[in-house]
Z-matrix of the N, CA and C atoms (Angstrom, degrees):
N
C 1 1.307
C 2 1.521 1 112.42
N 3 1.278 2 115.97 1 140.42
C 4 1.483 3 121.61 2 -178.91
C 5 1.608 4 105.64 3 -99.09
N 6 1.315 5 114.08 4 131.02
C 7 1.447 6 117.92 5 173.20
C 8 1.562 7 106.12 6 -115.71
N 9 1.300 8 116.51 7 141.58
C 10 1.453 9 123.20 8 -173.39
C 11 1.507 10 110.57 9 -130.60
N 12 1.378 11 111.87 10 155.42
C 13 1.442 12 124.15 11 172.17
C 14 1.493 13 114.79 12 44.81
N 15 1.385 14 113.67 13 55.81
C 16 1.455 15 119.09 14 173.30
C 17 1.503 16 108.19 15 -81.62
N 18 1.302 17 118.72 16 117.50
C 19 1.426 18 120.72 17 176.86
C 20 1.502 19 113.43 18 -107.03
N 21 1.347 20 119.82 19 -16.46
C 22 1.486 21 124.05 20 177.85
C 23 1.513 22 103.99 21 -110.60
N 24 1.357 23 112.33 22 89.79
C 25 1.493 24 121.77 23 -177.43
C 26 1.496 25 109.15 24 -64.51
N 27 1.305 26 115.15 25 -43.59
C 28 1.556 27 120.23 26 -177.35
C 29 1.543 28 108.76 27 -58.31
N 30 1.350 29 117.36 28 -47.81
C 31 1.472 30 117.88 29 -178.77
C 32 1.507 31 110.67 30 -67.05
N 33 1.315 32 118.04 31 -33.56
C 34 1.461 33 120.03 32 178.29
C 35 1.546 34 108.01 33 -62.22
N 36 1.261 35 119.05 34 -42.76
C 37 1.514 36 118.93 35 -178.09
C 38 1.480 37 112.24 36 -70.28
N 39 1.346 38 113.20 37 -31.15
C 40 1.481 39 116.99 38 176.36
C 41 1.580 40 110.42 39 -63.94
N 42 1.222 41 113.07 40 -40.61
C 43 1.553 42 117.97 41 178.92
C 44 1.483 43 107.29 42 -63.17
N 45 1.384 44 117.21 43 -46.81
C 46 1.415 45 120.96 44 179.58
C 47 1.526 46 109.48 45 -55.07
N 48 1.334 47 116.11 46 -46.22
C 49 1.467 48 120.47 47 -178.16
C 50 1.519 49 113.74 48 -60.90
N 51 1.327 50 115.60 49 -30.46
C 52 1.478 51 124.05 50 -178.40
C 53 1.519 52 109.44 51 -76.61
N 54 1.296 53 120.54 52 -16.18
C 55 1.422 54 123.52 53 -178.12
C 56 1.551 55 111.85 54 -65.78
N 57 1.259 56 116.71 55 138.06
C 58 1.449 57 119.73 56 -179.82
C 59 1.525 58 114.58 57 -79.88
N 60 1.318 59 117.64 58 -40.11
C 61 1.388 60 121.72 59 -177.42
C 62 1.451 61 113.30 60 -98.05
N 63 1.299 62 118.87 61 -170.35
C 64 1.466 63 129.63 62 175.12
C 65 1.527 64 109.29 63 -67.49
N 66 1.373 65 113.14 64 132.07
C 67 1.486 66 119.47 65 170.94
C 68 1.454 67 107.26 66 -125.97
N 69 1.293 68 116.73 67 124.29
C 70 1.485 69 121.96 68 -173.99
C 71 1.549 70 110.56 69 -118.54
N 72 1.340 71 112.95 70 141.57
C 73 1.456 72 120.99 71 170.13
C 74 1.488 73 108.43 72 -94.52
N 75 1.276 74 117.80 73 130.73
C 76 1.445 75 124.81 74 179.03
C 77 1.559 76 107.14 75 -96.57
N 78 1.316 77 117.16 76 116.48
C 79 1.501 78 118.27 77 -179.60
C 80 1.538 79 108.19 78 -78.84
N 81 1.365 80 113.54 79 171.98
C 82 1.533 81 118.82 80 178.82
C 83 1.553 82 106.42 81 -65.74
N 84 1.250 83 121.65 82 -23.58
C 85 1.461 84 122.71 83 178.22
C 86 1.532 85 114.64 84 -81.75
N 87 1.325 86 112.46 85 -8.41
C 88 1.534 87 117.59 86 -178.60
C 89 1.503 88 114.25 87 95.78
N 90 1.304 89 116.35 88 -2.62
C 91 1.517 90 117.59 89 176.12
C 92 1.482 91 112.23 90 -71.34
N 93 1.324 92 116.26 91 151.72
C 94 1.445 93 120.31 92 177.73
C 95 1.507 94 112.73 93 -114.39
N 96 1.332 95 119.39 94 123.77
C 97 1.363 96 123.59 95 -177.18
C 98 1.594 97 108.25 96 -111.04
N 99 1.338 98 117.38 97 133.21
C 100 1.381 99 122.70 98 179.73
C 101 1.569 100 111.60 99 -72.18
N 102 1.286 101 120.66 100 108.33
C 103 1.424 102 126.06 101 -176.78
C 104 1.601 103 110.03 102 -74.75
N 105 1.229 104 119.24 103 -9.37
C 106 1.424 105 120.62 104 179.83
C 107 1.571 106 106.96 105 -78.74
N 108 1.332 107 118.55 106 -16.36
C 109 1.393 108 123.19 107 178.38
C 110 1.580 109 107.00 108 -88.54
N 111 1.388 110 112.84 109 131.07
C 112 1.502 111 117.85 110 -176.87
C 113 1.502 112 107.49 111 -68.81
N 114 1.304 113 119.78 112 -35.49
C 115 1.434 114 123.11 113 -179.69
C 116 1.511 115 109.58 114 -62.97
N 117 1.336 116 116.77 115 -44.64
C 118 1.478 117 120.55 116 179.09
C 119 1.539 118 110.77 117 -65.99
N 120 1.282 119 116.42 118 -33.28
C 121 1.476 120 119.25 119 177.71
C 122 1.526 121 110.84 120 -63.37
N 123 1.241 122 115.76 121 -46.76
C 124 1.404 123 121.11 122 179.65
C 125 1.576 124 114.97 123 -67.33
N 126 1.268 125 114.71 124 -48.12
C 127 1.457 126 121.42 125 -177.57
C 128 1.593 127 107.78 126 -67.49
N 129 1.294 128 117.30 127 -48.04
C 130 1.487 129 119.31 128 -173.58
C 131 1.482 130 109.92 129 -68.93
N 132 1.290 131 116.49 130 -46.08
C 133 1.496 132 119.80 131 -172.40
C 134 1.516 133 112.09 132 -79.06
N 135 1.275 134 118.03 133 -24.57
C 136 1.483 135 119.97 134 173.67
C 137 1.567 136 112.64 135 -51.95
N 138 1.354 137 115.25 136 -35.16
C 139 1.390 138 122.98 137 -177.16
C 140 1.521 139 113.45 138 -85.63
N 141 1.426 140 114.13 139 -23.62
C 142 1.458 141 116.56 140 -175.68
C 143 1.518 142 115.30 141 -79.60
N 144 1.303 143 115.59 142 -33.06
C 145 1.490 144 118.56 143 -174.77
C 146 1.499 145 111.67 144 -135.50
N 147 1.266 146 115.56 145 144.20
C 148 1.523 147 119.28 146 174.11
C 149 1.536 148 112.05 147 -125.04
N 150 1.248 149 117.90 148 -13.65
C 151 1.437 150 123.38 149 -172.46
C 152 1.574 151 113.25 150 -105.11
N 153 1.337 152 119.71 151 16.33
C 154 1.395 153 124.92 152 -178.62
C 155 1.482 154 111.74 153 77.22
N 156 1.310 155 122.65 154 14.29
C 157 1.487 156 126.03 155 -177.92
C 158 1.557 157 107.90 156 -139.65
N 159 1.340 158 111.86 157 142.74
C 160 1.437 159 114.29 158 171.84
C 161 1.481 160 109.63 159 -107.57
N 162 1.307 161 119.00 160 119.82
C 163 1.449 162 124.77 161 -176.24
C 164 1.513 163 111.33 162 -72.09
N 165 1.310 164 116.54 163 -46.05
C 166 1.496 165 117.27 164 -176.33
C 167 1.584 166 108.63 165 -164.36
N 168 1.307 167 112.98 166 133.99
C 169 1.463 168 122.86 167 174.84
C 170 1.438 169 110.40 168 -130.12
N 171 1.328 170 117.92 169 147.95
C 172 1.512 171 119.61 170 170.27
C 173 1.504 172 104.55 171 -109.56
N 174 1.356 173 115.78 172 124.44
C 175 1.456 174 127.51 173 -175.77
C 176 1.557 175 108.04 174 -120.23
N 177 1.386 176 113.24 175 146.38
C 178 1.416 177 120.18 176 170.48
C 179 1.511 178 105.42 177 -120.27
N 180 1.312 179 119.53 178 121.24
C 181 1.416 180 128.92 179 170.84
C 182 1.461 181 113.46 180 -109.38
N 183 1.264 182 122.38 181 125.81
C 184 1.447 183 121.99 182 -171.69
C 185 1.514 184 114.95 183 -90.88
N 186 1.329 185 119.46 184 -14.86
C 187 1.364 186 124.69 185 -176.08
C 188 1.576 187 107.97 186 -108.01
N 189 1.334 188 118.68 187 133.70
C 190 1.498 189 121.65 188 -173.21
C 191 1.617 190 105.11 189 -63.24
N 192 1.339 191 114.14 190 -38.17
C 193 1.485 192 114.66 191 178.55
C 194 1.549 193 116.61 192 -62.53
N 195 1.316 194 113.00 193 -29.52
C 196 1.462 195 119.33 194 175.93
C 197 1.549 196 111.06 195 -74.12
N 198 1.324 197 116.44 196 -40.17
C 199 1.450 198 123.75 197 174.11
C 200 1.491 199 109.51 198 -56.97
N 201 1.343 200 117.37 199 -44.84
C 202 1.429 201 121.11 200 -178.01
C 203 1.593 202 108.23 201 -67.39
N 204 1.249 203 115.99 202 -41.94
C 205 1.467 204 121.10 203 -177.41
C 206 1.506 205 108.31 204 -61.06
N 207 1.356 206 119.64 205 -45.36
C 208 1.483 207 123.74 206 177.47
C 209 1.502 208 112.58 207 -63.48
N 210 1.335 209 115.90 208 -44.25
C 211 1.491 210 118.14 209 176.32
C 212 1.544 211 110.47 210 -60.34
N 213 1.302 212 115.57 211 -41.66
C 214 1.521 213 116.46 212 -178.32
C 215 1.533 214 107.44 213 -64.61
N 216 1.335 215 117.95 214 -39.81
C 217 1.463 216 118.81 215 178.64
C 218 1.514 217 111.06 216 -60.81
N 219 1.316 218 118.20 217 -40.10
C 220 1.431 219 121.95 218 -175.32
C 221 1.503 220 110.74 219 -69.14
N 222 1.308 221 119.08 220 -36.94
C 223 1.410 222 122.98 221 -174.82
C 224 1.616 223 109.81 222 -88.05
N 225 1.383 224 115.92 223 -35.56
C 226 1.460 225 115.19 224 -171.98
C 227 1.518 226 111.91 225 -117.30
N 228 1.392 227 120.07 226 -7.86
C 229 1.379 228 121.26 227 -176.22
C 230 1.565 229 111.07 228 73.36
N 231 1.327 230 117.99 229 19.37
C 232 1.471 231 121.02 230 -178.72
C 233 1.464 232 112.33 231 -115.49
């Protein structure tokens, strides 16, 4: 799934932390980084945005409940 225009980075990470299953960030090179890892969050996203906003990310969530949680965040910011 692609997520776009994330302006509240802190809330985004809180949603990731609430996910029960694995959530991966797919890099432009096709690598997958586990976003449940704080180190991966900092390393991966330090390269993705520099202006306090994430324009676009490709994520893979393995649990339907987590997919729904991420979709809800994108639509409602919750």
